[in-house]
C-alpha positions as CSV (number, residue, x, y, z in Angstrom):
1,M,-13.0,-20.2,62.0
2,I,-15.2,-18.1,59.6
3,R,-12.6,-15.3,59.7
4,F,-9.8,-17.8,58.9
5,R,-11.7,-19.1,55.9
6,K,-12.3,-15.6,54.6
7,V,-8.6,-14.8,54.9
8,R,-7.7,-18.2,53.3
9,N,-10.1,-17.5,50.4
10,I,-8.7,-14.0,49.8
11,L,-5.1,-15.4,49.8
12,F,-6.2,-18.1,47.3
13,V,-7.7,-15.5,45.0
14,L,-4.6,-13.4,45.2
15,F,-2.4,-16.4,44.4
16,I,-4.5,-17.2,41.3
17,C,-4.5,-13.6,40.1
18,Q,-0.7,-13.6,40.4
19,W,-0.4,-16.5,38.0
20,V,-3.0,-15.2,35.6
21,F,-1.9,-11.6,35.3
22,I,1.9,-11.7,35.7
23,P,2.6,-13.2,32.3
24,T,0.4,-10.5,30.6
25,F,1.8,-7.5,32.4
26,S,5.3,-8.5,33.2
27,D,6.6,-6.1,30.6
28,K,4.2,-3.1,30.2
29,N,5.9,-1.7,27.2
30,V,5.8,-5.0,25.3
31,A,2.2,-5.7,26.4
32,K,1.2,-2.4,24.9
33,A,3.2,-3.0,21.7
34,F,2.6,-6.6,20.8
35,S,0.3,-9.4,21.8
36,N,1.6,-12.3,23.8
37,Q,1.9,-14.7,20.9
38,V,5.2,-15.8,19.5
39,I,5.3,-14.4,15.9
40,Q,6.8,-16.8,13.3
41,H,7.0,-17.5,9.6
42,G,3.5,-17.8,8.2
43,A,1.8,-15.5,10.7
44,V,-0.4,-12.6,9.5
45,G,-2.1,-9.6,11.2
46,N,-1.4,-6.6,13.4
47,D,1.6,-8.2,15.2
48,V,3.4,-8.8,11.9
49,I,2.6,-5.2,10.7
50,E,4.2,-3.9,13.9
51,L,7.1,-6.3,13.6
52,Q,7.8,-5.3,10.0
53,S,7.5,-1.6,10.9
54,R,9.9,-1.8,13.8
55,L,12.4,-3.9,11.8
56,Q,12.2,-1.4,9.0
57,Y,12.6,1.5,11.4
58,V,16.2,0.4,12.2
59,G,17.0,-0.8,8.7
60,F,16.8,-4.6,9.0
61,Y,13.7,-4.9,6.8
62,T,13.3,-3.3,3.4
63,G,10.2,-5.1,2.0
64,P,6.6,-4.0,2.0
65,I,4.8,-3.6,5.3
66,D,1.9,-5.9,4.6
67,G,1.3,-7.9,7.7
68,V,2.4,-11.2,6.1
69,F,5.4,-13.0,7.8
70,G,7.2,-14.2,4.7
71,W,10.8,-15.1,4.1
72,R,12.0,-11.4,3.9
73,T,10.5,-10.8,7.4
74,Y,12.0,-14.1,8.6
75,W,15.5,-13.2,7.5
76,A,15.2,-9.6,8.8
77,S,14.2,-11.1,12.2
78,R,17.2,-13.4,12.2
79,N,19.6,-10.5,11.3
80,F,18.2,-8.5,14.1
81,Q,18.6,-11.4,16.5
82,Y,22.2,-11.9,15.5
83,E,23.1,-8.2,15.8
84,F,21.4,-7.9,19.2
85,G,23.0,-11.0,20.7
86,M,20.0,-13.3,20.8
87,K,19.4,-16.9,19.7
88,V,19.1,-16.8,15.9
89,D,16.0,-18.8,15.1
90,G,13.6,-16.3,13.4
91,L,11.0,-16.7,16.2
92,V,9.8,-13.4,17.6
93,G,9.3,-14.0,21.3
94,P,9.3,-11.8,24.5
95,E,13.1,-11.1,24.4
96,M,13.1,-9.9,20.8
97,K,9.9,-7.9,21.4
98,R,11.5,-6.1,24.3
99,K,14.6,-5.2,22.3
100,L,12.6,-4.0,19.4
101,V,10.5,-1.8,21.6
102,A,13.6,-0.4,23.2
103,A,15.4,0.3,19.9
104,T,12.5,1.6,17.7
105,K,9.4,3.6,17.4
106,Y,6.1,2.5,15.9
107,H,3.9,5.1,14.3
108,E,0.9,2.8,14.2
109,G,-1.6,5.4,13.0
110,Y,0.6,6.4,10.1
111,V,1.4,2.8,9.1
112,K,-2.2,1.6,9.1
113,E,-3.5,4.7,7.3
114,Q,-1.0,4.0,4.5
115,I,-2.0,0.4,4.3
116,R,-5.7,1.3,4.3
117,K,-5.1,3.7,1.4
118,G,-3.0,1.2,-0.6
119,R,0.0,3.5,-0.7
120,D,3.7,2.6,-1.2
121,F,5.4,3.8,1.9
122,S,8.3,3.1,4.4
123,H,8.8,3.4,8.1
124,Y,12.6,4.2,8.5
125,G,13.9,5.9,11.5
126,N,15.2,9.5,11.3
127,V,13.1,10.2,8.2
128,P,10.1,12.5,8.6
129,L,6.8,10.7,8.0
130,D,5.8,13.1,5.2
131,Q,9.0,12.1,3.3
132,Q,8.6,8.4,3.7
133,T,8.2,6.5,0.4
134,K,9.2,3.0,-0.5
135,K,11.0,4.2,-3.6
136,G,13.2,6.4,-1.3
137,K,15.0,3.3,0.0
138,S,16.8,0.8,-2.2
139,E,15.7,-2.8,-1.8
140,S,18.4,-5.4,-1.5
141,K,18.4,-8.6,-3.4
142,G,18.6,-10.6,-0.2
143,G,15.4,-9.3,1.4
144,G,15.9,-7.4,4.6
145,Q,19.7,-7.2,4.3
146,A,20.2,-3.7,5.8
147,G,21.5,-4.4,9.2
148,G,24.7,-2.4,8.8
149,G,23.2,0.7,7.2
150,A,20.3,2.6,8.8
151,A,20.4,0.4,11.9
152,K,23.9,1.4,12.9
153,G,24.5,4.6,11.0
154,G,27.0,3.0,8.6
155,T,27.9,4.5,5.3
156,S,26.1,3.3,2.2
157,K,27.9,0.8,0.0
158,G,29.0,1.5,-3.5
159,S,31.3,4.4,-2.9
160,A,33.5,5.3,-5.9
161,N,36.4,6.1,-3.5
162,N,39.3,3.6,-4.0
163,A,37.4,1.9,-6.7
164,G,40.7,1.2,-8.4
165,Q,41.8,-0.8,-5.3
166,K,38.8,-3.1,-5.1
167,G,40.8,-6.1,-6.1
168,S,42.5,-5.9,-2.7
169,G,39.5,-6.9,-0.7
170,G,39.9,-10.7,-0.6
171,A,41.1,-12.9,2.2
172,N,44.7,-11.5,2.2
173,G,44.8,-8.7,-0.4
174,N,46.6,-11.0,-2.9
175,Q,47.0,-9.2,-6.3
176,S,47.7,-12.4,-8.3
177,S,45.8,-13.0,-11.6
178,P,43.2,-15.7,-11.4
179,G,44.2,-17.5,-14.5
180,G,41.8,-19.4,-16.8
181,N,38.1,-20.4,-16.7
182,Q,37.0,-16.8,-16.3
183,G,35.2,-16.7,-19.6
184,T,33.3,-19.8,-18.9
185,Q,32.2,-18.7,-15.5
186,Q,31.2,-15.3,-16.7
187,S,28.2,-16.9,-18.4
188,A,26.7,-17.9,-15.1
189,T,24.9,-14.6,-14.5
190,K,21.8,-13.5,-12.7
191,T,20.2,-11.9,-15.7
192,G,20.8,-14.2,-18.6
193,N,18.8,-17.0,-20.1
194,S,15.4,-17.3,-18.4
195,N,15.5,-21.0,-18.9
196,K,18.3,-21.5,-16.4
197,P,17.4,-23.6,-13.4
198,Q,16.5,-21.6,-10.3
199,A,17.1,-22.6,-6.7
200,A,14.2,-22.6,-4.3
201,N,13.7,-19.5,-2.1
202,V,16.4,-17.6,-3.9
203,P,15.4,-14.0,-4.8
204,D,15.9,-12.0,-8.0
205,G,16.7,-14.8,-10.4
206,Y,20.1,-16.2,-9.2
207,S,20.7,-19.4,-11.1
208,Q,21.9,-22.7,-9.8
209,N,25.2,-22.0,-11.5
210,D,25.5,-18.8,-9.5
211,I,24.8,-20.7,-6.3
212,N,27.3,-23.4,-7.1
213,L,30.1,-20.9,-7.9
214,M,29.5,-19.0,-4.7
215,A,29.5,-22.2,-2.7
216,N,32.9,-23.0,-4.4
217,A,34.2,-19.6,-3.3
218,V,32.9,-19.8,0.2
219,Y,34.4,-23.3,0.6
220,G,37.7,-22.3,-0.8
221,E,37.9,-19.1,1.2
222,S,36.4,-20.1,4.6
223,R,35.7,-23.8,5.1
224,G,37.6,-23.7,8.4
225,E,35.5,-20.8,9.7
226,P,32.4,-21.1,11.9
227,Y,29.1,-21.3,10.0
228,I,28.4,-17.6,10.6
229,G,31.8,-16.8,9.1
230,Q,31.0,-18.7,5.9
231,V,27.7,-16.9,5.6
232,A,29.7,-13.6,6.0
233,V,31.9,-14.5,3.1
234,A,28.9,-15.2,0.9
235,A,27.3,-11.9,2.0
236,V,30.4,-10.0,0.9
237,I,30.1,-11.5,-2.6
238,I,26.5,-10.6,-2.7
239,N,27.2,-7.1,-1.4
240,R,29.7,-6.6,-4.2
241,T,27.3,-7.6,-6.9
242,E,24.9,-5.0,-5.6
243,S,27.5,-2.2,-5.6
244,P,28.2,0.0,-8.6
245,S,31.9,-0.3,-7.8
246,F,32.1,-4.0,-8.6
247,P,30.9,-6.4,-11.4
248,D,27.2,-7.1,-11.2
249,T,27.4,-10.9,-11.3
250,P,28.7,-13.4,-8.9
251,A,31.1,-14.7,-11.5
252,G,32.4,-11.2,-12.3
253,V,33.0,-10.5,-8.6
254,I,34.7,-13.8,-7.8
255,F,37.0,-13.8,-10.8
256,E,37.9,-10.1,-10.6
257,P,41.7,-10.1,-10.7
258,G,43.3,-10.4,-7.3
259,A,39.9,-10.3,-5.5
260,F,39.9,-13.8,-3.8
261,T,42.8,-15.9,-2.7
262,A,40.9,-19.1,-3.5
263,V,40.9,-18.1,-7.1
264,A,44.6,-17.3,-7.1
265,D,45.6,-20.6,-5.5
266,G,43.1,-22.9,-7.2
267,Q,41.0,-23.8,-4.2
268,I,38.0,-22.3,-5.9
269,W,37.7,-25.6,-7.7
270,L,37.5,-27.8,-4.6
271,T,34.1,-29.5,-4.2
272,P,32.1,-27.6,-1.7
273,N,30.2,-29.3,1.1
274,E,26.6,-28.8,2.1
275,T,27.6,-26.3,4.8
276,A,29.0,-24.0,2.2
277,K,25.9,-24.3,0.0
278,N,23.6,-23.6,2.9
279,A,25.7,-20.5,3.8
280,V,25.2,-19.2,0.3
281,L,21.5,-19.8,0.5
282,D,21.2,-18.1,3.9
283,A,23.1,-15.1,2.5
284,L,21.0,-14.9,-0.6
285,N,17.9,-14.9,1.5
286,G,19.1,-11.9,3.5
287,M,21.3,-13.0,6.3
288,D,24.3,-10.6,6.5
289,P,26.3,-10.9,9.7
290,T,28.9,-8.5,8.3
291,G,26.8,-5.3,8.4
292,N,27.1,-4.7,4.6
293,A,30.8,-5.3,4.3
294,E,32.4,-5.4,0.9
295,Y,35.9,-6.5,2.0
296,Y,37.4,-8.9,4.4
297,F,40.9,-10.1,5.3
298,N,42.8,-12.4,7.6
299,P,44.9,-10.1,9.8
300,D,47.4,-13.0,10.4
301,T,48.3,-13.3,6.7
302,A,47.3,-10.0,5.1
303,T,50.1,-8.4,3.1
304,S,48.3,-5.4,1.6
305,A,48.7,-2.1,3.5
306,W,45.6,-0.8,1.6
307,I,43.3,-3.4,3.1
308,W,44.3,-2.4,6.6
309,S,43.2,1.2,5.8
310,R,39.6,0.2,5.1
311,P,37.0,1.1,7.8
312,Q,36.6,-2.0,9.8
313,I,33.1,-3.2,10.9
314,K,33.7,-6.4,12.9
315,K,35.7,-9.6,13.2
316,I,34.0,-12.9,12.6
317,G,36.2,-16.0,13.1
318,K,39.6,-15.2,11.7
319,H,38.4,-12.6,9.2
320,I,38.0,-8.8,9.7
321,F,35.2,-7.4,7.6
322,C,35.3,-3.8,6.4
323,R,33.9,-1.3,4.0
């Protein structure tokens, strides 16, 4: 009887240890890399420093590594989740941690030394640590919108090649002139009167007029597409404004002759719904499911041979997105 009780007690202890320790050590790499907490918007500390460093390593985060989980880190996390086939919610749990650890390196000593010394620095992959500087990488207006560049080895946008053909990059390569209203809309720029109303959580001074115009374009071009496809169209507009090969305002990009079918056929003036507006805000805050595309087209209706020659990135809904 005494021996049976001893065996029973040993088994009970082993059973308890199993439940206590398995969650902590179920993934040794993640346990060594992150703590067990789910990291989310508003968090601060070492986990966030590592998260930002790893996201920057593969090009999804371009902001400062400061240990504060702000909106740029949030949208970089969502972009990573989308590209790696996870639930897109901005919550950094075990699955995302595993995939980050597998896809990146984290030079903890280097990162924390730079933070301690108050230096501007970066943590991009394939760049020697002694050459890392924040000024060495361009920062996108969207905050963390770099999923298609360093992360996947894509070419940088803004190439001067085929700049004369840039009007062919709309939904079907239509070369028609957009007609009137261009002069009025050109006044809705990012850099004009500082008294223009600003939208909440919109970086770099986009005005409410800019947002409304982009929502019109998204609705006119892609209202039948899934939500991620509408965000993608908005992202293309933003990517163009950031490229030296295109106008530097949303109005200039949208009303460039032949650029968008919705302008040519008048659907640009339809009243957008909330979905289109939300898609624009998501894109402005850094969500880019296209991988930095500057063109897209519908393969079922495209008539331009040139648009078919562009390097294709991916298909989202009915549209093919390309560089």
